[in-house]
DRENDO-1510 file (C-alpha; in Angstrom, 1 decimal, always signed):
<recs>
REC; n; res; u; v; w
REC; 1; MET; -8.7; +13.2; +26.4 .
REC; 2; GLN; -7.5; +14.2; +22.9 .
REC; 3; ASN; -9.5; +16.7; +20.8 .
REC; 4; THR; -10.8; +14.8; +17.7 .
REC; 5; HIS; -12.6; +17.8; +16.1 .
REC; 6; PRO; -11.4; +18.2; +12.5 .
REC; 7; LEU; -10.1; +21.7; +13.3 .
REC; 8; SER; -8.0; +20.4; +16.2 .
REC; 9; TRP; -5.0; +19.7; +13.9 .
REC; 10; ILE; -5.0; +23.3; +12.7 .
REC; 11; ASN; -5.4; +24.9; +16.1 .
REC; 12; ASP; -2.7; +22.7; +17.7 .
REC; 13; THR; -0.2; +23.1; +14.8 .
REC; 14; ILE; -0.5; +26.9; +14.8 .
REC; 15; THR; -0.3; +27.1; +18.6 .
REC; 16; GLN; +2.7; +24.8; +18.7 .
REC; 17; THR; +4.5; +26.8; +15.9 .
REC; 18; ARG; +3.8; +30.1; +17.6 .
REC; 19; GLN; +5.1; +28.8; +20.9 .
REC; 20; LEU; +8.3; +27.3; +19.4 .
REC; 21; ILE; +9.5; +30.2; +17.4 .
REC; 22; ASP; +8.9; +32.5; +20.4 .
REC; 23; GLU; +10.9; +30.3; +22.8 .
REC; 24; GLU; +14.4; +31.5; +23.7 .
REC; 25; GLY; +15.6; +27.9; +23.9 .
REC; 26; PHE; +14.4; +27.1; +20.4 .
REC; 27; CYS; +16.3; +30.2; +19.1 .
REC; 28; HIS; +19.5; +29.1; +20.9 .
REC; 29; LYS; +19.2; +25.6; +19.6 .
REC; 30; HIS; +18.9; +26.6; +16.0 .
REC; 31; ARG; +21.2; +29.7; +15.7 .
REC; 32; ALA; +24.5; +29.4; +14.0 .
REC; 33; HIS; +26.6; +30.6; +17.0 .
REC; 34; ASP; +26.2; +31.9; +20.5 .
REC; 35; LYS; +26.2; +35.6; +19.6 .
REC; 36; ALA; +23.6; +35.3; +16.9 .
REC; 37; PHE; +20.3; +37.2; +17.4 .
REC; 38; LYS; +21.5; +38.8; +20.6 .
REC; 39; ARG; +21.5; +42.4; +19.4 .
REC; 40; LYS; +18.3; +44.1; +18.5 .
REC; 41; ARG; +18.0; +44.1; +14.7 .
REC; 42; HIS; +15.1; +44.2; +12.3 .
REC; 43; PHE; +15.8; +40.6; +11.4 .
REC; 44; THR; +15.1; +38.9; +14.7 .
REC; 45; PHE; +15.0; +35.1; +15.0 .
REC; 46; VAL; +11.2; +35.1; +14.4 .
REC; 47; ASN; +11.4; +37.5; +11.5 .
REC; 48; SER; +14.1; +35.4; +9.8 .
REC; 49; ILE; +11.9; +32.3; +10.1 .
REC; 50; LEU; +8.9; +34.1; +8.7 .
REC; 51; PHE; +10.8; +35.7; +5.9 .
REC; 52; LEU; +12.0; +32.3; +4.7 .
REC; 53; LEU; +8.6; +30.7; +5.0 .
REC; 54; GLN; +7.3; +33.6; +2.8 .
REC; 55; LYS; +9.7; +32.7; +0.0 .
REC; 56; THR; +8.7; +34.6; -3.1 .
REC; 57; VAL; +9.6; +34.7; -6.8 .
REC; 58; ARG; +9.9; +38.5; -6.5 .
REC; 59; SER; +13.2; +40.4; -5.9 .
REC; 60; ILE; +14.5; +40.4; -2.3 .
REC; 61; GLN; +14.2; +44.2; -2.2 .
REC; 62; LEU; +10.5; +44.1; -3.0 .
REC; 63; HIS; +10.0; +41.3; -0.6 .
REC; 64; LEU; +11.8; +43.3; +2.2 .
REC; 65; HIS; +9.4; +46.3; +1.6 .
REC; 66; SER; +6.2; +44.3; +1.7 .
REC; 67; PHE; +7.4; +42.1; +4.6 .
REC; 68; PHE; +8.1; +44.9; +7.0 .
REC; 69; GLU; +5.1; +46.9; +5.8 .
REC; 70; THR; +3.0; +44.0; +6.9 .
REC; 71; LEU; +4.7; +43.9; +10.2 .
REC; 72; GLY; +4.0; +47.6; +10.6 .
REC; 73; GLN; +7.6; +48.6; +10.5 .
REC; 74; ALA; +8.9; +51.2; +8.0 .
REC; 75; VAL; +12.5; +50.3; +7.2 .
REC; 76; PRO; +13.3; +52.3; +4.0 .
REC; 77; GLY; +17.1; +51.7; +4.2 .
REC; 78; LEU; +17.1; +48.0; +4.6 .
REC; 79; THR; +18.9; +46.2; +1.8 .
REC; 80; PRO; +19.2; +42.6; +0.5 .
REC; 81; SER; +22.7; +42.5; +2.0 .
REC; 82; ALA; +21.2; +42.9; +5.4 .
REC; 83; TRP; +19.0; +39.8; +4.8 .
REC; 84; SER; +22.0; +37.9; +3.5 .
REC; 85; GLN; +23.9; +38.6; +6.7 .
REC; 86; ALA; +20.9; +37.8; +8.9 .
REC; 87; ARG; +20.2; +34.4; +7.4 .
REC; 88; LEU; +23.8; +33.4; +8.2 .
REC; 89; LYS; +22.8; +33.3; +11.9 .
REC; 90; LEU; +20.0; +30.8; +11.4 .
REC; 91; ARG; +20.4; +27.0; +10.9 .
REC; 92; TYR; +18.0; +25.1; +8.7 .
REC; 93; THR; +17.4; +22.6; +11.5 .
REC; 94; ALA; +14.8; +25.1; +12.9 .
REC; 95; PHE; +12.4; +24.0; +10.0 .
REC; 96; VAL; +13.1; +20.3; +10.6 .
REC; 97; GLU; +12.1; +20.6; +14.2 .
REC; 98; LEU; +9.0; +22.8; +13.4 .
REC; 99; ASN; +7.8; +20.1; +11.0 .
REC; 100; GLU; +8.4; +17.3; +13.4 .
REC; 101; ALA; +6.9; +19.0; +16.5 .
REC; 102; ALA; +4.1; +21.1; +15.0 .
REC; 103; VAL; +3.0; +18.9; +12.2 .
REC; 104; VAL; +4.1; +15.2; +12.4 .
REC; 105; LYS; +3.5; +14.8; +16.1 .
REC; 106; VAL; +0.2; +16.6; +16.0 .
REC; 107; VAL; -1.2; +14.7; +13.0 .
REC; 108; TYR; -0.2; +11.2; +14.1 .
REC; 109; ARG; -0.7; +11.4; +17.9 .
REC; 110; ASP; -4.2; +9.9; +17.5 .
REC; 111; ARG; -4.6; +7.1; +15.0 .
REC; 112; LYS; -8.4; +7.3; +15.3 .
REC; 113; HIS; -8.7; +11.0; +14.4 .
REC; 114; PRO; -11.5; +11.4; +11.9 .
REC; 115; ALA; -9.4; +13.5; +9.5 .
REC; 116; LEU; -6.6; +10.9; +9.3 .
REC; 117; GLN; -6.8; +8.9; +6.1 .
REC; 118; LEU; -5.6; +5.3; +6.3 .
REC; 119; TRP; -5.7; +2.2; +4.2 .
REC; 120; LYS; -6.9; -0.9; +6.1 .
REC; 121; GLY; -5.5; +0.8; +9.2 .
REC; 122; HIS; -2.1; +1.5; +7.6 .
REC; 123; ARG; -0.4; +4.8; +6.9 .
REC; 124; LEU; +0.6; +4.6; +3.2 .
REC; 125; LEU; +4.2; +6.0; +3.1 .
REC; 126; ALA; +5.9; +6.4; -0.2 .
REC; 127; ILE; +9.7; +6.5; -0.5 .
REC; 128; ASP; +11.3; +8.2; -3.5 .
REC; 129; SER; +13.9; +10.7; -4.4 .
REC; 130; SER; +14.3; +13.6; -6.9 .
REC; 131; LEU; +17.3; +15.4; -8.2 .
REC; 132; VAL; +17.5; +19.1; -7.7 .
REC; 133; ARG; +19.6; +21.4; -9.8 .
REC; 134; LEU; +21.5; +24.1; -7.7 .
REC; 135; PRO; +22.9; +27.5; -8.5 .
REC; 136; ASN; +26.2; +27.3; -10.3 .
REC; 137; LYS; +28.5; +28.0; -7.5 .
REC; 138; GLU; +31.8; +26.3; -6.7 .
REC; 139; ALA; +30.9; +25.9; -3.0 .
REC; 140; LEU; +27.7; +24.1; -3.8 .
REC; 141; GLY; +29.4; +21.8; -6.3 .
REC; 142; GLN; +31.9; +20.9; -3.6 .
REC; 143; GLU; +29.1; +20.3; -1.0 .
REC; 144; PHE; +26.6; +18.4; -3.1 .
REC; 145; GLY; +28.6; +17.2; -6.2 .
REC; 146; TRP; +28.7; +18.2; -9.9 .
REC; 147; ALA; +26.6; +16.8; -12.7 .
REC; 148; GLU; +28.4; +16.8; -16.1 .
REC; 149; CYS; +26.7; +18.1; -19.2 .
REC; 150; ASN; +27.4; +16.3; -22.5 .
REC; 151; ASN; +26.5; +16.8; -26.2 .
REC; 152; GLN; +27.6; +15.2; -29.4 .
REC; 153; GLN; +31.1; +16.8; -29.0 .
REC; 154; GLY; +31.6; +15.4; -25.5 .
REC; 155; GLU; +31.6; +17.3; -22.2 .
REC; 156; CYS; +30.3; +20.8; -22.4 .
REC; 157; GLY; +30.0; +22.0; -18.8 .
REC; 158; ARG; +28.7; +21.1; -15.3 .
REC; 159; TYR; +26.4; +22.3; -12.6 .
REC; 160; PRO; +25.9; +21.5; -8.9 .
REC; 161; GLN; +23.2; +18.9; -8.1 .
REC; 162; ALA; +21.6; +17.5; -5.0 .
REC; 163; ARG; +19.3; +14.6; -4.2 .
REC; 164; LEU; +16.0; +15.2; -2.3 .
REC; 165; SER; +14.5; +12.2; -0.6 .
REC; 166; VAL; +11.2; +12.4; +1.3 .
REC; 167; LEU; +9.2; +9.8; +3.3 .
REC; 168; THR; +5.7; +11.0; +2.3 .
REC; 169; ASP; +2.3; +10.0; +3.7 .
REC; 170; VAL; +0.5; +10.0; +0.3 .
REC; 171; LEU; -3.1; +9.9; +1.6 .
REC; 172; ASN; -2.6; +12.9; +3.9 .
REC; 173; ARG; +0.2; +14.5; +2.0 .
REC; 174; ILE; +2.5; +14.9; +5.0 .
REC; 175; ALA; +6.3; +14.7; +4.7 .
REC; 176; LEU; +7.5; +12.7; +7.7 .
REC; 177; GLN; +11.2; +12.8; +7.0 .
REC; 178; THR; +13.3; +14.7; +4.5 .
REC; 179; PHE; +16.9; +14.2; +3.4 .
REC; 180; PHE; +18.8; +16.7; +1.2 .
REC; 181; GLU; +22.1; +15.1; +0.3 .
REC; 182; PRO; +24.8; +15.0; -2.3 .
REC; 183; TRP; +23.4; +13.5; -5.5 .
REC; 184; SER; +26.0; +10.8; -5.4 .
REC; 185; LYS; +24.1; +9.2; -2.5 .
REC; 186; GLY; +21.9; +6.6; -4.1 .
REC; 187; GLU; +18.2; +6.6; -3.5 .
REC; 188; ARG; +18.4; +3.0; -2.2 .
REC; 189; GLU; +20.9; +4.2; +0.4 .
REC; 190; LEU; +18.6; +6.9; +1.6 .
REC; 191; ALA; +15.6; +4.6; +1.5 .
REC; 192; LEU; +17.4; +2.4; +4.1 .
REC; 193; SER; +17.5; +5.5; +6.4 .
REC; 194; HIS; +13.8; +6.0; +5.8 .
REC; 195; VAL; +13.1; +2.4; +6.8 .
REC; 196; GLN; +14.3; +3.2; +10.3 .
REC; 197; ARG; +11.6; +5.8; +10.6 .
REC; 198; LEU; +8.8; +3.3; +9.7 .
REC; 199; GLU; +6.4; +2.1; +12.4 .
REC; 200; PRO; +4.5; -1.2; +12.7 .
REC; 201; TRP; +1.3; +0.3; +11.3 .
REC; 202; ASP; +3.0; +1.7; +8.2 .
REC; 203; LEU; +2.9; +0.3; +4.7 .
REC; 204; ALA; +5.8; +1.5; +2.4 .
REC; 205; LEU; +5.1; +2.0; -1.3 .
REC; 206; LEU; +8.2; +1.7; -3.5 .
REC; 207; ASP; +8.8; +2.1; -7.2 .
REC; 208; ARG; +10.8; -0.3; -9.3 .
REC; 209; GLY; +14.1; +1.5; -8.6 .
REC; 210; PHE; +13.9; +0.0; -5.1 .
REC; 211; ALA; +13.3; -3.6; -6.3 .
REC; 212; GLU; +16.4; -5.3; -4.8 .
REC; 213; TYR; +16.8; -8.1; -2.3 .
REC; 214; LYS; +18.9; -6.2; +0.3 .
REC; 215; LEU; +16.3; -3.5; +0.8 .
REC; 216; TRP; +13.4; -6.0; +1.0 .
REC; 217; ALA; +15.4; -8.1; +3.5 .
REC; 218; TYR; +15.9; -5.0; +5.7 .
REC; 219; LEU; +12.1; -4.4; +5.6 .
REC; 220; VAL; +11.4; -8.1; +6.4 .
REC; 221; ARG; +13.9; -8.2; +9.3 .
REC; 222; ALA; +12.4; -5.0; +10.7 .
REC; 223; GLU; +8.9; -6.5; +10.4 .
REC; 224; ARG; +7.8; -3.6; +8.3 .
REC; 225; ARG; +5.2; -4.0; +5.5 .
REC; 226; PHE; +5.9; -2.9; +1.9 .
REC; 227; VAL; +4.6; -3.1; -1.7 .
REC; 228; CYS; +7.2; -2.6; -4.5 .
REC; 229; ARG; +6.9; -2.5; -8.2 .
REC; 230; CYS; +9.3; -4.8; -10.1 .
REC; 231; GLN; +11.2; -4.8; -13.3 .
REC; 232; ALA; +11.1; -7.8; -15.5 .
REC; 233; SER; +14.8; -8.3; -15.2 .
REC; 234; SER; +14.9; -8.1; -11.4 .
REC; 235; PHE; +14.1; -11.7; -10.4 .
REC; 236; GLY; +13.3; -15.0; -12.1 .
REC; 237; ILE; +9.8; -15.2; -10.6 .
REC; 238; VAL; +9.1; -11.7; -11.8 .
REC; 239; ASN; +10.3; -12.4; -15.3 .
REC; 240; GLY; +8.1; -15.5; -15.4 .
REC; 241; LEU; +5.0; -13.6; -14.4 .
REC; 242; PHE; +5.7; -11.0; -17.1 .
REC; 243; LYS; +6.0; -13.7; -19.7 .
REC; 244; GLU; +2.6; -15.2; -18.6 .
REC; 245; ASN; +1.1; -11.7; -19.0 .
REC; 246; GLN; -1.9; -12.7; -16.9 .
REC; 247; ALA; -3.5; -10.2; -14.4 .
REC; 248; GLY; -4.8; -11.2; -11.0 .
REC; 249; ARG; -2.1; -13.7; -10.3 .
REC; 250; SER; -0.8; -14.0; -6.7 .
REC; 251; VAL; +2.2; -16.3; -5.9 .
REC; 252; VAL; +3.9; -16.8; -2.6 .
REC; 253; VAL; +7.6; -17.8; -2.9 .
REC; 254; GLU; +10.7; -18.2; -0.9 .
REC; 255; LEU; +13.2; -15.7; -2.4 .
REC; 256; ARG; +16.9; -16.4; -2.1 .
REC; 257; VAL; +19.5; -13.7; -2.1 .
REC; 258; PRO; +21.3; -13.3; -5.4 .
REC; 259; GLN; +24.8; -14.6; -5.4 .
REC; 260; ALA; +26.1; -11.1; -6.2 .
REC; 261; GLN; +24.7; -9.7; -3.0 .
REC; 262; LEU; +25.3; -12.7; -0.7 .
REC; 263; ALA; +28.5; -11.3; +1.0 .
REC; 264; GLU; +26.9; -7.9; +1.5 .
REC; 265; VAL; +23.7; -9.5; +3.0 .
REC; 266; ARG; +25.7; -11.7; +5.3 .
REC; 267; ALA; +27.8; -8.8; +6.5 .
REC; 268; ALA; +24.6; -6.9; +7.3 .
REC; 269; GLY; +23.2; -9.8; +9.2 .
REC; 270; LEU; +20.2; -10.0; +6.9 .
REC; 271; PRO; +18.2; -13.2; +6.2 .
REC; 272; GLU; +19.4; -15.1; +3.1 .
REC; 273; VAL; +15.8; -16.3; +2.4 .
REC; 274; ILE; +12.7; -14.3; +2.6 .
REC; 275; THR; +9.0; -15.2; +1.9 .
REC; 276; LEU; +7.3; -12.8; -0.4 .
REC; 277; ARG; +4.1; -12.6; -2.4 .
REC; 278; PHE; +4.2; -11.5; -6.0 .
REC; 279; VAL; +0.9; -10.0; -7.4 .
REC; 280; THR; +0.1; -9.1; -11.0 .
REC; 281; VAL; -2.1; -6.1; -11.9 .
REC; 282; ARG; -3.3; -4.7; -15.3 .
REC; 283; LEU; -3.0; -1.0; -15.8 .
REC; 284; GLN; -5.6; +1.0; -17.8 .
REC; 285; THR; -3.0; +1.3; -20.6 .
REC; 286; GLY; -3.1; -2.5; -20.9 .
REC; 287; GLU; +0.4; -3.0; -19.4 .
REC; 288; LEU; +1.1; -5.6; -16.8 .
REC; 289; GLU; +2.7; -4.7; -13.5 .
REC; 290; VAL; +4.2; -7.1; -11.0 .
REC; 291; LEU; +4.3; -6.1; -7.4 .
REC; 292; ALA; +6.3; -7.7; -4.6 .
REC; 293; THR; +5.0; -7.5; -1.0 .
REC; 294; ASN; +5.2; -9.2; +2.4 .
REC; 295; LEU; +1.4; -8.8; +2.8 .
REC; 296; LEU; +0.9; -12.5; +2.6 .
REC; 297; ASP; -2.6; -12.9; +3.8 .
REC; 298; GLU; -5.0; -13.1; +0.8 .
REC; 299; ALA; -8.0; -12.9; +3.1 .
REC; 300; VAL; -6.9; -9.5; +4.6 .
REC; 301; TYR; -5.2; -8.2; +1.5 .
REC; 302; PRO; -7.1; -9.5; -1.6 .
REC; 303; THR; -5.3; -9.6; -4.9 .
REC; 304; GLU; -7.8; -7.3; -6.5 .
REC; 305; ASP; -7.0; -4.5; -4.0 .
REC; 306; PHE; -3.4; -4.1; -5.1 .
REC; 307; ALA; -4.0; -2.1; -8.3 .
REC; 308; GLU; -5.7; +0.7; -6.4 .
REC; 309; LEU; -3.3; +0.4; -3.5 .
REC; 310; TYR; -0.2; +0.9; -5.7 .
REC; 311; HIS; -1.8; +3.7; -7.6 .
REC; 312; CYS; -1.7; +5.7; -4.3 .
REC; 313; ARG; +2.1; +5.8; -4.8 .
REC; 314; TRP; +1.5; +8.5; -7.4 .
REC; 315; GLY; +0.9; +10.9; -4.5 .
REC; 316; ILE; +4.7; +11.2; -4.0 .
REC; 317; GLU; +5.1; +12.2; -7.7 .
REC; 318; THR; +2.5; +15.0; -7.3 .
REC; 319; PHE; +4.1; +16.0; -4.0 .
REC; 320; TYR; +7.4; +16.6; -5.8 .
REC; 321; GLY; +5.4; +18.4; -8.5 .
REC; 322; LEU; +4.1; +20.8; -5.9 .
REC; 323; LEU; +7.5; +21.4; -4.4 .
REC; 324; LYS; +9.2; +22.0; -7.7 .
REC; 325; GLY; +6.3; +23.7; -9.5 .
REC; 326; ARG; +3.9; +25.6; -7.4 .
REC; 327; LEU; +6.5; +26.3; -4.6 .
REC; 328; ASP; +9.4; +26.8; -7.1 .
REC; 329; LEU; +11.9; +24.9; -5.0 .
REC; 330; GLY; +14.6; +25.4; -7.6 .
REC; 331; ASN; +14.4; +29.2; -7.3 .
REC; 332; PHE; +16.8; +29.4; -4.4 .
REC; 333; THR; +17.1; +32.7; -2.4 .
REC; 334; GLY; +20.7; +32.2; -1.4 .
REC; 335; LEU; +23.9; +30.8; -2.9 .
REC; 336; SER; +25.4; +29.0; +0.1 .
REC; 337; ALA; +24.8; +25.4; +1.2 .
REC; 338; GLU; +23.1; +26.5; +4.4 .
REC; 339; ALA; +20.8; +28.9; +2.4 .
REC; 340; VAL; +19.9; +26.2; +0.0 .
REC; 341; ARG; +19.0; +23.8; +2.9 .
REC; 342; GLN; +17.0; +26.6; +4.5 .
REC; 343; ASP; +14.9; +27.0; +1.4 .
REC; 344; VAL; +14.4; +23.2; +1.0 .
REC; 345; TYR; +13.2; +22.5; +4.6 .
REC; 346; ALA; +11.2; +25.7; +4.8 .
REC; 347; THR; +9.4; +24.7; +1.6 .
REC; 348; VAL; +8.6; +21.2; +3.0 .
REC; 349; PHE; +7.2; +22.8; +6.2 .
REC; 350; VAL; +5.0; +25.2; +4.2 .
REC; 351; SER; +3.7; +22.2; +2.1 .
REC; 352; ASP; +2.8; +20.3; +5.3 .
REC; 353; LEU; +1.2; +23.3; +6.8 .
REC; 354; GLU; -1.0; +23.8; +3.7 .
REC; 355; SER; -2.0; +20.1; +3.9 .
REC; 356; ILE; -3.5; +20.7; +7.3 .
REC; 357; LEU; -5.0; +24.1; +6.7 .
REC; 358; ILE; -7.0; +23.0; +3.6 .
REC; 359; GLY; -8.5; +20.0; +5.2 .
REC; 360; PRO; -11.8; +21.5; +6.4 .
REC; 361; ALA; -12.3; +23.4; +3.1 .
REC; 362; ASN; -11.8; +20.2; +1.1 .
REC; 363; GLU; -14.5; +18.5; +3.2 .
REC; 364; LYS; -16.9; +21.3; +2.5 .
REC; 365; LEU; -16.1; +21.2; -1.2 .
REC; 366; GLU; -16.6; +17.5; -1.2 .
REC; 367; GLN; -20.1; +17.8; +0.3 .
REC; 368; HIS; -21.0; +20.8; -2.0 .
REC; 369; SER; -19.9; +19.0; -5.2 .
REC; 370; GLN; -21.9; +15.8; -4.6 .
REC; 371; ALA; -24.6; +17.3; -6.8 .
REC; 372; LEU; -22.1; +18.3; -9.5 .
REC; 373; LYS; -20.8; +16.2; -12.4 .
REC; 374; HIS; -17.2; +16.3; -11.1 .
REC; 375; PRO; -15.9; +16.7; -7.5 .
REC; 376; GLN; -14.1; +19.8; -6.4 .
REC; 377; GLN; -11.1; +20.5; -4.2 .
REC; 378; VAL; -8.9; +23.4; -3.1 .
REC; 379; ASN; -6.8; +24.9; -5.8 .
REC; 380; HIS; -3.2; +24.7; -4.5 .
REC; 381; ALA; -2.2; +27.8; -6.4 .
REC; 382; VAL; -4.8; +29.7; -4.4 .
REC; 383; SER; -4.1; +28.1; -1.1 .
REC; 384; PHE; -0.3; +28.4; -1.1 .
REC; 385; HIS; -0.6; +32.1; -2.2 .
REC; 386; ALA; -3.1; +32.8; +0.6 .
REC; 387; ILE; -1.0; +31.1; +3.2 .
REC; 388; LYS; +2.2; +32.9; +2.2 .
REC; 389; THR; +0.4; +36.2; +2.2 .
REC; 390; HIS; -1.0; +35.6; +5.7 .
REC; 391; ILE; +1.9; +33.7; +7.2 .
REC; 392; ILE; +2.9; +36.6; +9.4 .
REC; 393; VAL; -0.5; +37.1; +11.0 .
REC; 394; LEU; -1.0; +33.3; +11.1 .
REC; 395; LEU; +2.2; +32.5; +13.0 .
REC; 396; ALA; +3.4; +35.8; +14.7 .
REC; 397; SER; +0.4; +37.8; +15.8 .
REC; 398; GLN; -2.0; +38.0; +18.7 .
REC; 399; GLU; -5.0; +37.6; +16.4 .
REC; 400; PRO; -7.1; +34.6; +17.4 .
REC; 401; ILE; -6.2; +31.5; +15.4 .
REC; 402; ALA; -9.8; +30.7; +14.6 .
REC; 403; GLN; -10.2; +34.2; +13.1 .
REC; 404; VAL; -7.2; +33.9; +10.8 .
REC; 405; VAL; -8.1; +30.4; +9.8 .
REC; 406; HIS; -11.7; +31.5; +8.9 .
REC; 407; LYS; -10.2; +34.2; +6.6 .
REC; 408; LEU; -8.0; +31.6; +4.9 .
REC; 409; GLU; -10.8; +29.2; +4.5 .
REC; 410; GLN; -12.9; +31.7; +2.6 .
REC; 411; LEU; -10.0; +32.2; +0.2 .
REC; 412; PHE; -9.6; +28.5; -0.2 .
REC; 413; LEU; -13.3; +28.1; -1.0 .
REC; 414; ALA; -13.5; +31.0; -3.4 .
REC; 415; ASN; -11.8; +29.4; -6.4 .
REC; 416; PRO; -11.8; +25.6; -6.2 .
REC; 417; THR; -10.5; +23.3; -9.0 .
REC; 418; THR; -12.4; +20.4; -10.6 .
REC; 419; VAL; -11.1; +16.8; -10.2 .
REC; 420; ARG; -11.5; +14.5; -13.2 .
REC; 421; PRO; -10.2; +11.1; -11.9 .
REC; 422; GLN; -10.8; +9.2; -15.1 .
REC; 423; ARG; -9.0; +11.7; -17.3 .
REC; 424; THR; -5.8; +10.4; -18.9 .
REC; 425; VAL; -3.2; +12.5; -20.7 .
REC; 426; PRO; -0.7; +10.8; -23.0 .
REC; 427; ARG; +2.8; +11.1; -21.6 .
REC; 428; LYS; +5.1; +12.7; -24.3 .
REC; 429; LYS; +8.8; +13.3; -23.8 .
REC; 430; PRO; +9.1; +17.0; -24.6 .
REC; 431; SER; +12.0; +18.5; -26.6 .
REC; 432; ALA; +14.6; +20.6; -24.8 .
REC; 433; TRP; +13.1; +23.7; -26.5 .
REC; 434; ARG; +9.5; +22.9; -25.4 .
REC; 435; SER; +10.7; +22.2; -21.9 .
REC; 436; TYR; +12.6; +25.5; -21.8 .
REC; 437; TYR; +9.6; +27.4; -23.1 .
REC; 438; TYR; +7.4; +25.9; -20.5 .
REC; 439; GLN; +9.7; +26.7; -17.6 .
REC; 440; ARG; +10.3; +30.2; -18.9 .
REC; 441; ASN; +6.9; +31.4; -20.0 .
REC; 442; ILE; +4.1; +29.0; -18.9 .
REC; 443; ARG; +4.9; +27.5; -15.5 .
REC; 444; LYS; +3.4; +29.6; -12.7 .
REC; 445; ALA; +4.8; +29.5; -9.2 .
REC; 446; VAL; +2.9; +31.1; -6.3 .
REC; 447; PHE; +3.6; +34.4; -4.6 .
</recs>
């Protein structure tokens, strides 16, 4: 019988992670070559994993001193070069498997777990991508592609750039699948790969960049549910609903493949006609939005539910905000393609680990703040810093898991942040100078 106690996720995730990184087979599977991690060095396989998970904005030399001091090992002569050589032995796939085995499988093995948040029995999985600027190295440009810079006088330089695409459970903030690819790969192409990961109980949330017949046809053929925001110019029915400008409309239509995509759709063996429902919702700003979906049953999925449902998609935007902001994803600790991938997938794993660890603390804050004007939740700046500081004792010590988790929970509860759900901040496009000033002097990354 599965343990459904709210703390069971934490215990099982930490236990599974500890076991995996200590297994010889796991090391052999994710080392760069057969001779890697055979000789006794300061940077063992486990230490290399932990050092990457504890990614910091400090210099590598300072990080080396504090890391081995925490381990109880005095290594005064160890240099950043030693770490650069050590990480060459490790493959980024270790973090992919850790996330899959210790997080995803643990969280979703029991659909009735009391801590698992669902919408009408569905996981809400958002699909979206984000561009990531990489260190200006020729090898990275060849691996991921170059982005050209232009000004009034024409081209004025270039820099390497990659595309990060994540299939994200927006209610539980868990990354189920991550792709880090050359930026020339379109987000729709990567979305098709994410579709293969969807299960029958999933509901995919898509932004207007994914409003195309081919992707929708893939989802319909696979019998996977979706809700997608549409642009006025995407389809005739959508354009008509925008012109009506009336909220609360729900229209079921047979949508035919556009002539321009007919050959491609036929070659893929996709249906040339699909039945979809188009729903209109009014935003707080007064704007009208049109949503396309294959949730056809009005009785089960009332029209008035769609505004709140689609608002949940914002969770993937805040997820990327955490990766790029709090966890400073763009501050890469290496200059090779493998080092960049290590940083990306280690950061995603840390984010998922934090989502699990803060669960009980958030429940306590929710109960405590019922008497307050505004609800409270764990401050991510505090929680990520605490987790990174204690990652060694959390994942690589003999200290009982419950004891370590209790220490972390006290830190989570000490400095909560207030949630103001009705607060709206006007979106202004900042100037290049304001953006630079914010990135340089105001933005605060943890650890």
